[in-house]
N, C-alpha and C positions, 0 to 999 in steps of 0.2 A: 354540370352537364348530366342530362338523363342518359342512362345506359341500359343495355339489355338487362332484364330483371334476373337477379340471382334466385336460387331456390328459397333463400331466406326472405328476400323481398317479395317474391311471388306469393308467399303465404299471407302477406298483409294487403295485397292488391284486391280491389273489388272483383267479385266473381262475375264472369260473363254469363249470359243466358245459357242454361244447361244444354239446349239443343245446338248451341254453337261451339261448345267445348271440343277441342281437338280438330276442328275443321280448318281449312285453309282458304284464303281468298281466291276467287277465280282469276285465272290469268294464263294465257299461252306464253311460251318462252319468247322473250324479246332479246335476241342475241345479235351481235355484230357480224352478220354473214353477208356474203356477196349476193346470195339468192334466197331471199326470205319469202317462202311459199307456204306459210303455215296458218295465216289468219284471214285468207280470202279477201285481201285488199286488192284494189285496182292498182296495177303497177305504174299507171300513167298519171302523174300529177298535173296540176294546172300549168298552163303555159306561162311564160314570163309576163305576157300582156294581161292575162287573167289574174295572175298574182298581183300585178300592179293595180288592177281594178278592185280586187278584194282589199288591198292595202288602203286604197283611197276611201272605200266604204267604211273600213274600220277607223280610219282617221276622222272621218266625219262623225261617226258614232262616238268616238273617244272624247269629243268636245263636250258631250253631255253625260259623261260617266259619273258626274256628281249626282245625277238623278237616277232613280230606279228605272229599269227598262219597261217597255210596254208589256204589262203582264199578260195580256191577251194575244199579242202577236198577230193581230188580225190581218195585217198586210201580208205577212209571210204565209199564214194559213190560206189566204185567198190565192196567193201565187202557187202554192202546192196543189190546190184544187184545180187550177187552170192547167198545170202541167199534167196531172193525172187524166184530165179530160182528153188531152191529145194522145198521151201514152197508151191508154187503155180503151180509147174510143167510147167514152161514157159522157153523159152531160156533166158539165162542170159542177161539182158540189159546192154549196155555199161555204163560206169561211166557218160558219157555225157547225158544219159537219166534219171539219178537219181539226186535228189537234197536233201540236208539235212539242217535242221535249228533247232532252239531252240523249240522243240516240234512241233507237227502238228499244233498247234495254229499259230506259226509264219509262217509255210508253207502256211496255208490258208490265212493269212493276206497278205503275199507277192503275192499270186495269185490274190487277189482282188486289190492290188496296181497296178499290171501289166495289168489286164484285166477288172477291174471295173472303177469307177470314175464318175465324173459328167456326167449326161445324159445317164448313163448305169444302167441296172437293174439286180439284182441277185434274183433268185427264189429258194425257199426251200419249204419243205413239212412238215406241222405241225402235231403232235408235233416233234420238232427237237432240236438239241443241242443249248443251249441258247446263245452261243458265235457267232453264224452265223450272227445275225443282227448287232452285235457289230463290226465284221470285215467290214460289209457294211457301217455302220455309220462312222467308222474311215477313210474310203477311199472315202467318199462322193458318195457311190453307193446306189441307191434306193434298198430297200429290200421288197420283196413281198412274200406271201405264198399262197399255196393251201393246202387243207386238205387231210390228208391221209385217208385211208378207216376206217370203224367203228371199235370200240373195239370189242373183245380183240385183233384182229390180226393187226390192223393198217396197212393193206397191201397197196401197190401201184401196179397199173397195167399200162401197156403200154398206154392204152387209157387215163387214168387219167393224166399221165405225159405229153403226147403229147397235150392233150387239154389245160393244164395249160400253156404250152409253147406257143401255138397258142394265148391264151388269153392275156398273159402278155408280150410277145415278149422280153424275157430276153437275156442279153448278156452272163450271167453265170447261170448255174443250179447246185445246190448242191444236190446230192443224198447221202444217208448214208446207208452202209450195213456192219454189222448190225447197225440199227438205235439206236441212243441215244435220248430219254430215253426208247424206247419201246423194243429194242432188235431185231426188225424185220429185217430179211435178204431180199435181193432183188433177184428176178429171173432175169437172164441176159437178158431176152427179154425186160424188162423195160429199162435197160441200153442201149441196142442197139437202141430201139425206141427213147429214149431221145437224144442219140448221132446223130442219123439220122436227127431228127427234128431240132437240133441245127446246124448241118453242113451246111444246106442251108442258115442259118443266119450268118455263120462264128462265132458261139458262142462256149463257153467252157463248158464242162461237167466235174464237179469235183465229184468223187466218194470217199467219206470219209470211209476208211476201218480201222479206229483206233482199232476196236475190231475184225479184220479179222481172227486172229489166233484162236479165240474161236468158229468160226462157226462150225456147225455140219458136219459130214462126208457127202460128196456129194454136199455140197453147194459151188458153184464155186466162184472164185474171178473175179472182173472186170479186173484184170491184163491180163486175157486171151484174152481180146478184144482190147488191145492197138495197135496191128499191123494193125488191120482193121479199127480202128477209131482214127485217129491222133488228134482229138479234145477232147479226153478223158484224164483226169489226175486221177491217183489213189493216195490217200494220206494214209500213214501209220504212226505208232508211235512205239517207244520202251518203252513207259510208261506203257503199259498194260501187254501184255503177257510176255514181257521181264523183267518185274518187275524193270523198271528203271525210274519211274516217277520223282525221284529226280535228274536225270541226264539231263533231258530236251533234248530229241533227237527225232525229227519227220522227215519224209522224203516224197518225192513224186516220182512217176515214170510216165514219159510222153515222148512225142516226144522231141528230143533235142532242137527244136526251142522254145518250151514252157519253158524248163529249162533256155534257154538263156534269155528269157523275164524276168523271175524271177530274174536272176542274175543282171539285170539292176537295179532293185528296192531294192535289198538287201542292208543292211547297211554294211559298210566296216568291214571285219574281224568279221562277225557276229557269227561265231561258234568257241568258244575258243579252244585252244590246249588241255586243260583239258577235255572238252566235247568230242573232237575227240578221245582222248586216251581211255576214259572210254567206249565209244560206240564201238570202234574197238575191245577192249578187250572183251566186252560182246558178240560181234558177234563170236569171236573165241571160246567162251564158251557157245554157244547157246543151246547145248544139255542139259546142266544143267538148264539154265534159263527157257527154254521152257518145262522142264520136268514136271512142275506142271499143264500144260494146260489141260491134260486129266483128272486129278483129279478135277480141277475147273469145267470142263464141267459136270462131274458126279454129283458134289455137286450142280451145277446150276439146273440140271434136277431133282434131288431129292427135292430141295427147291421148284421148280415150282410145282411138284406133291403134296408136302405137302400143299402148299397154295391152290391149286385147291381142295384138299380133305377137306379143312376147309370151302370151299364154296366161296372163293375169285374168282373174275375174274382175270385171269393171261394172260399176253401177251406172246406168244411163243417167246423164246429168243435164239438167236445165239451168245450172248455176255456173259460177265462175271457178269451179273446182271439180276434181275427179276423185272418187273413192275407189280404191283398188285393193285387191288381196295380195299380200306379199308371199313369196315362196319360202323365205326363211322366217325366223322369229322377227316380229315387226319391230321390237325394241332394238334388236341388233341392226336391222336395216336402217332405222331412224338414226342411230348413232353413226353408222357407216356413211350415210348421206351427210350428216352434220360435219363429219371429219373432212368431207369433200366440199365444204362451204355451201351446202344446200340444206335449208331448214324446211321440213314439212311437218305433218301432224300425225301422231299416233292416236287415232280417235275412232269411235264407232265399234262395231263388233270385233271380237278377238281376231287378230290376224290381218286386219284391214288398216290401210293408211290413206290419208287424204292429202292431196297436193293442190294448192291453189294455182290457177292459171296466171303465169307471169308474162313478161315480154318474150318474144321469140328466143332471145338470148338466154333468159332464165329457163325456159322450157327445154332448150337444147342442153343446158348444163345439167338439168335434172335427169334427162334421159341418159346422158353419158355417165353420170354418177350412179344411176340405178343399175346400169349394166354391170358395174363393178361391185356395187353394194349388195345386190340381190340377184346373183346369176341364176340361170335356170339349171 
């Protein structure tokens, strides 16, 4: 049996890449708690009827598992484009302008493989999703950041973004709307300015819209800019609003030339036949899966109001989570909540905590536990 390496054995093992030594894999805690509110999941899973439909689709696909899957997944990509046309009120993009992979994580990784690399720089705006620097590290792309605006809004302006592009001269810029962990949505003037500043450098602008379906009414998507800005990519996921975090399906929408570049670096048959079957079935039942979005928005707004009324600083959120500033040491508050069977996330600027929006019962349990864990 292989066991954990002893000091003696470690001296004979192959050496890992120097820049990876001492680092730890990404991962939020996965703990058996009654109220898991730490990774921004949709708390409402598929109905039994939809689960049965997914099971039937998987059973049909399973008959052909001796063969490799459709490596282009054109039917799924066409379905994703048709969904976006309705969701964001845009003309349906052709399948060739859509790309799907194992979560938006793999989509982002593929983009940096294709457009990053040695001698190239990617720029983000802090606080940001903690995986962005890791995509850069893995692809030997330099990662630099500029600061977002002050709390509690953490806003970005066109002037801030264009100044950072001028200073750092990046090949890739990552903007997030709504932003994780702050929940901040972007005004499209920011996206337009970034796209224009990068166009003269032939740079790529990635707009990460993983939480796009949760944005408030009237907040537009960067999808509406794609026809006028061919250097813009919008990434989405089925993990959040579609309640399919366990299925691992993310996608991008961009000029077909960008999709073709990503196809060059993708691993062979990267998207299994099972994943394609599950995602296509989910798209066919999107009315059910997206039926909880309005409820989660209302619960988010009620949670933000409650936290504000308690005296917390609260970041305005267009996502399915709320970032707030604790009164006491945030690690102490985190542990006190965990002791009360409520798991949230200590993430973002010092002193801030992020809570995912759960069911009304989850949210009530969080509020009660917070009264005890973080008294005023």
